[in-house]
C-alpha beads as a LAMMPS data file, in Angstrom:
LAMMPS data file: protein, C-alpha beads

55 atoms
54 bonds

1 atom types
1 bond types

-500.0 500.0 xlo xhi
-500.0 500.0 ylo yhi
-500.0 500.0 zlo zhi

Masses

1 110.0

Atoms # bond

1 1 1 -10.716 -3.429 14.210
2 1 1 -9.382 -6.693 12.816
3 1 1 -6.004 -7.101 11.159
4 1 1 -7.776 -7.553 7.826
5 1 1 -9.467 -4.166 8.255
6 1 1 -6.104 -2.627 9.075
7 1 1 -4.488 -4.157 5.995
8 1 1 -7.292 -2.862 3.779
9 1 1 -7.087 0.607 5.372
10 1 1 -3.313 0.768 4.897
11 1 1 -3.595 -0.509 1.353
12 1 1 -6.220 2.109 0.437
13 1 1 -4.144 4.912 1.949
14 1 1 -1.043 3.767 0.102
15 1 1 -3.015 3.362 -3.125
16 1 1 -4.199 6.974 -2.849
17 1 1 -0.585 8.029 -2.274
18 1 1 0.513 5.979 -5.287
19 1 1 -2.158 7.563 -7.513
20 1 1 -0.957 11.021 -6.499
21 1 1 2.599 10.052 -7.451
22 1 1 1.491 8.797 -10.862
23 1 1 -0.074 12.158 -11.683
24 1 1 3.198 14.029 -11.204
25 1 1 5.709 13.067 -13.904
26 1 1 8.790 13.954 -11.823
27 1 1 8.489 13.194 -8.141
28 1 1 11.397 13.002 -5.768
29 1 1 10.733 10.426 -3.094
30 1 1 12.540 9.637 0.124
31 1 1 13.596 6.067 0.812
32 1 1 10.698 5.735 3.288
33 1 1 8.220 6.857 0.638
34 1 1 9.649 4.365 -1.839
35 1 1 9.323 1.584 0.736
36 1 1 5.703 2.598 1.424
37 1 1 4.936 2.507 -2.283
38 1 1 6.452 -0.946 -2.748
39 1 1 4.667 -2.189 0.391
40 1 1 1.349 -0.982 -1.019
41 1 1 1.960 -2.939 -4.219
42 1 1 2.850 -6.064 -2.252
43 1 1 -0.233 -5.727 -0.053
44 1 1 -2.425 -5.261 -3.105
45 1 1 -0.920 -8.186 -4.996
46 1 1 -0.963 -10.634 -2.072
47 1 1 -4.041 -9.334 -0.188
48 1 1 -5.820 -12.708 -0.298
49 1 1 -2.800 -14.454 1.212
50 1 1 -2.512 -11.848 3.989
51 1 1 -6.221 -12.167 4.744
52 1 1 -5.863 -15.955 4.959
53 1 1 -2.921 -15.586 7.343
54 1 1 -4.936 -13.193 9.485
55 1 1 -7.590 -15.854 10.177

Bonds

1 1 1 2
2 1 2 3
3 1 3 4
4 1 4 5
5 1 5 6
6 1 6 7
7 1 7 8
8 1 8 9
9 1 9 10
10 1 10 11
11 1 11 12
12 1 12 13
13 1 13 14
14 1 14 15
15 1 15 16
16 1 16 17
17 1 17 18
18 1 18 19
19 1 19 20
20 1 20 21
21 1 21 22
22 1 22 23
23 1 23 24
24 1 24 25
25 1 25 26
26 1 26 27
27 1 27 28
28 1 28 29
29 1 29 30
30 1 30 31
31 1 31 32
32 1 32 33
33 1 33 34
34 1 34 35
35 1 35 36
36 1 36 37
37 1 37 38
38 1 38 39
39 1 39 40
40 1 40 41
41 1 41 42
42 1 42 43
43 1 43 44
44 1 44 45
45 1 45 46
46 1 46 47
47 1 47 48
48 1 48 49
49 1 49 50
50 1 50 51
51 1 51 52
52 1 52 53
53 1 53 54
54 1 54 55
């Protein structure tokens, strides 16, 4: 598995987690969950840059 595949896998998992959070209007999240959510957004937004770095 390449690093790009890992990034995509992590991003998809975090995206699914994010979608679940959006469906619940009041969700209490731990600090770790908040960090995971922000990391997913960063990975999604800058995916092309991460893929370029992985080359």
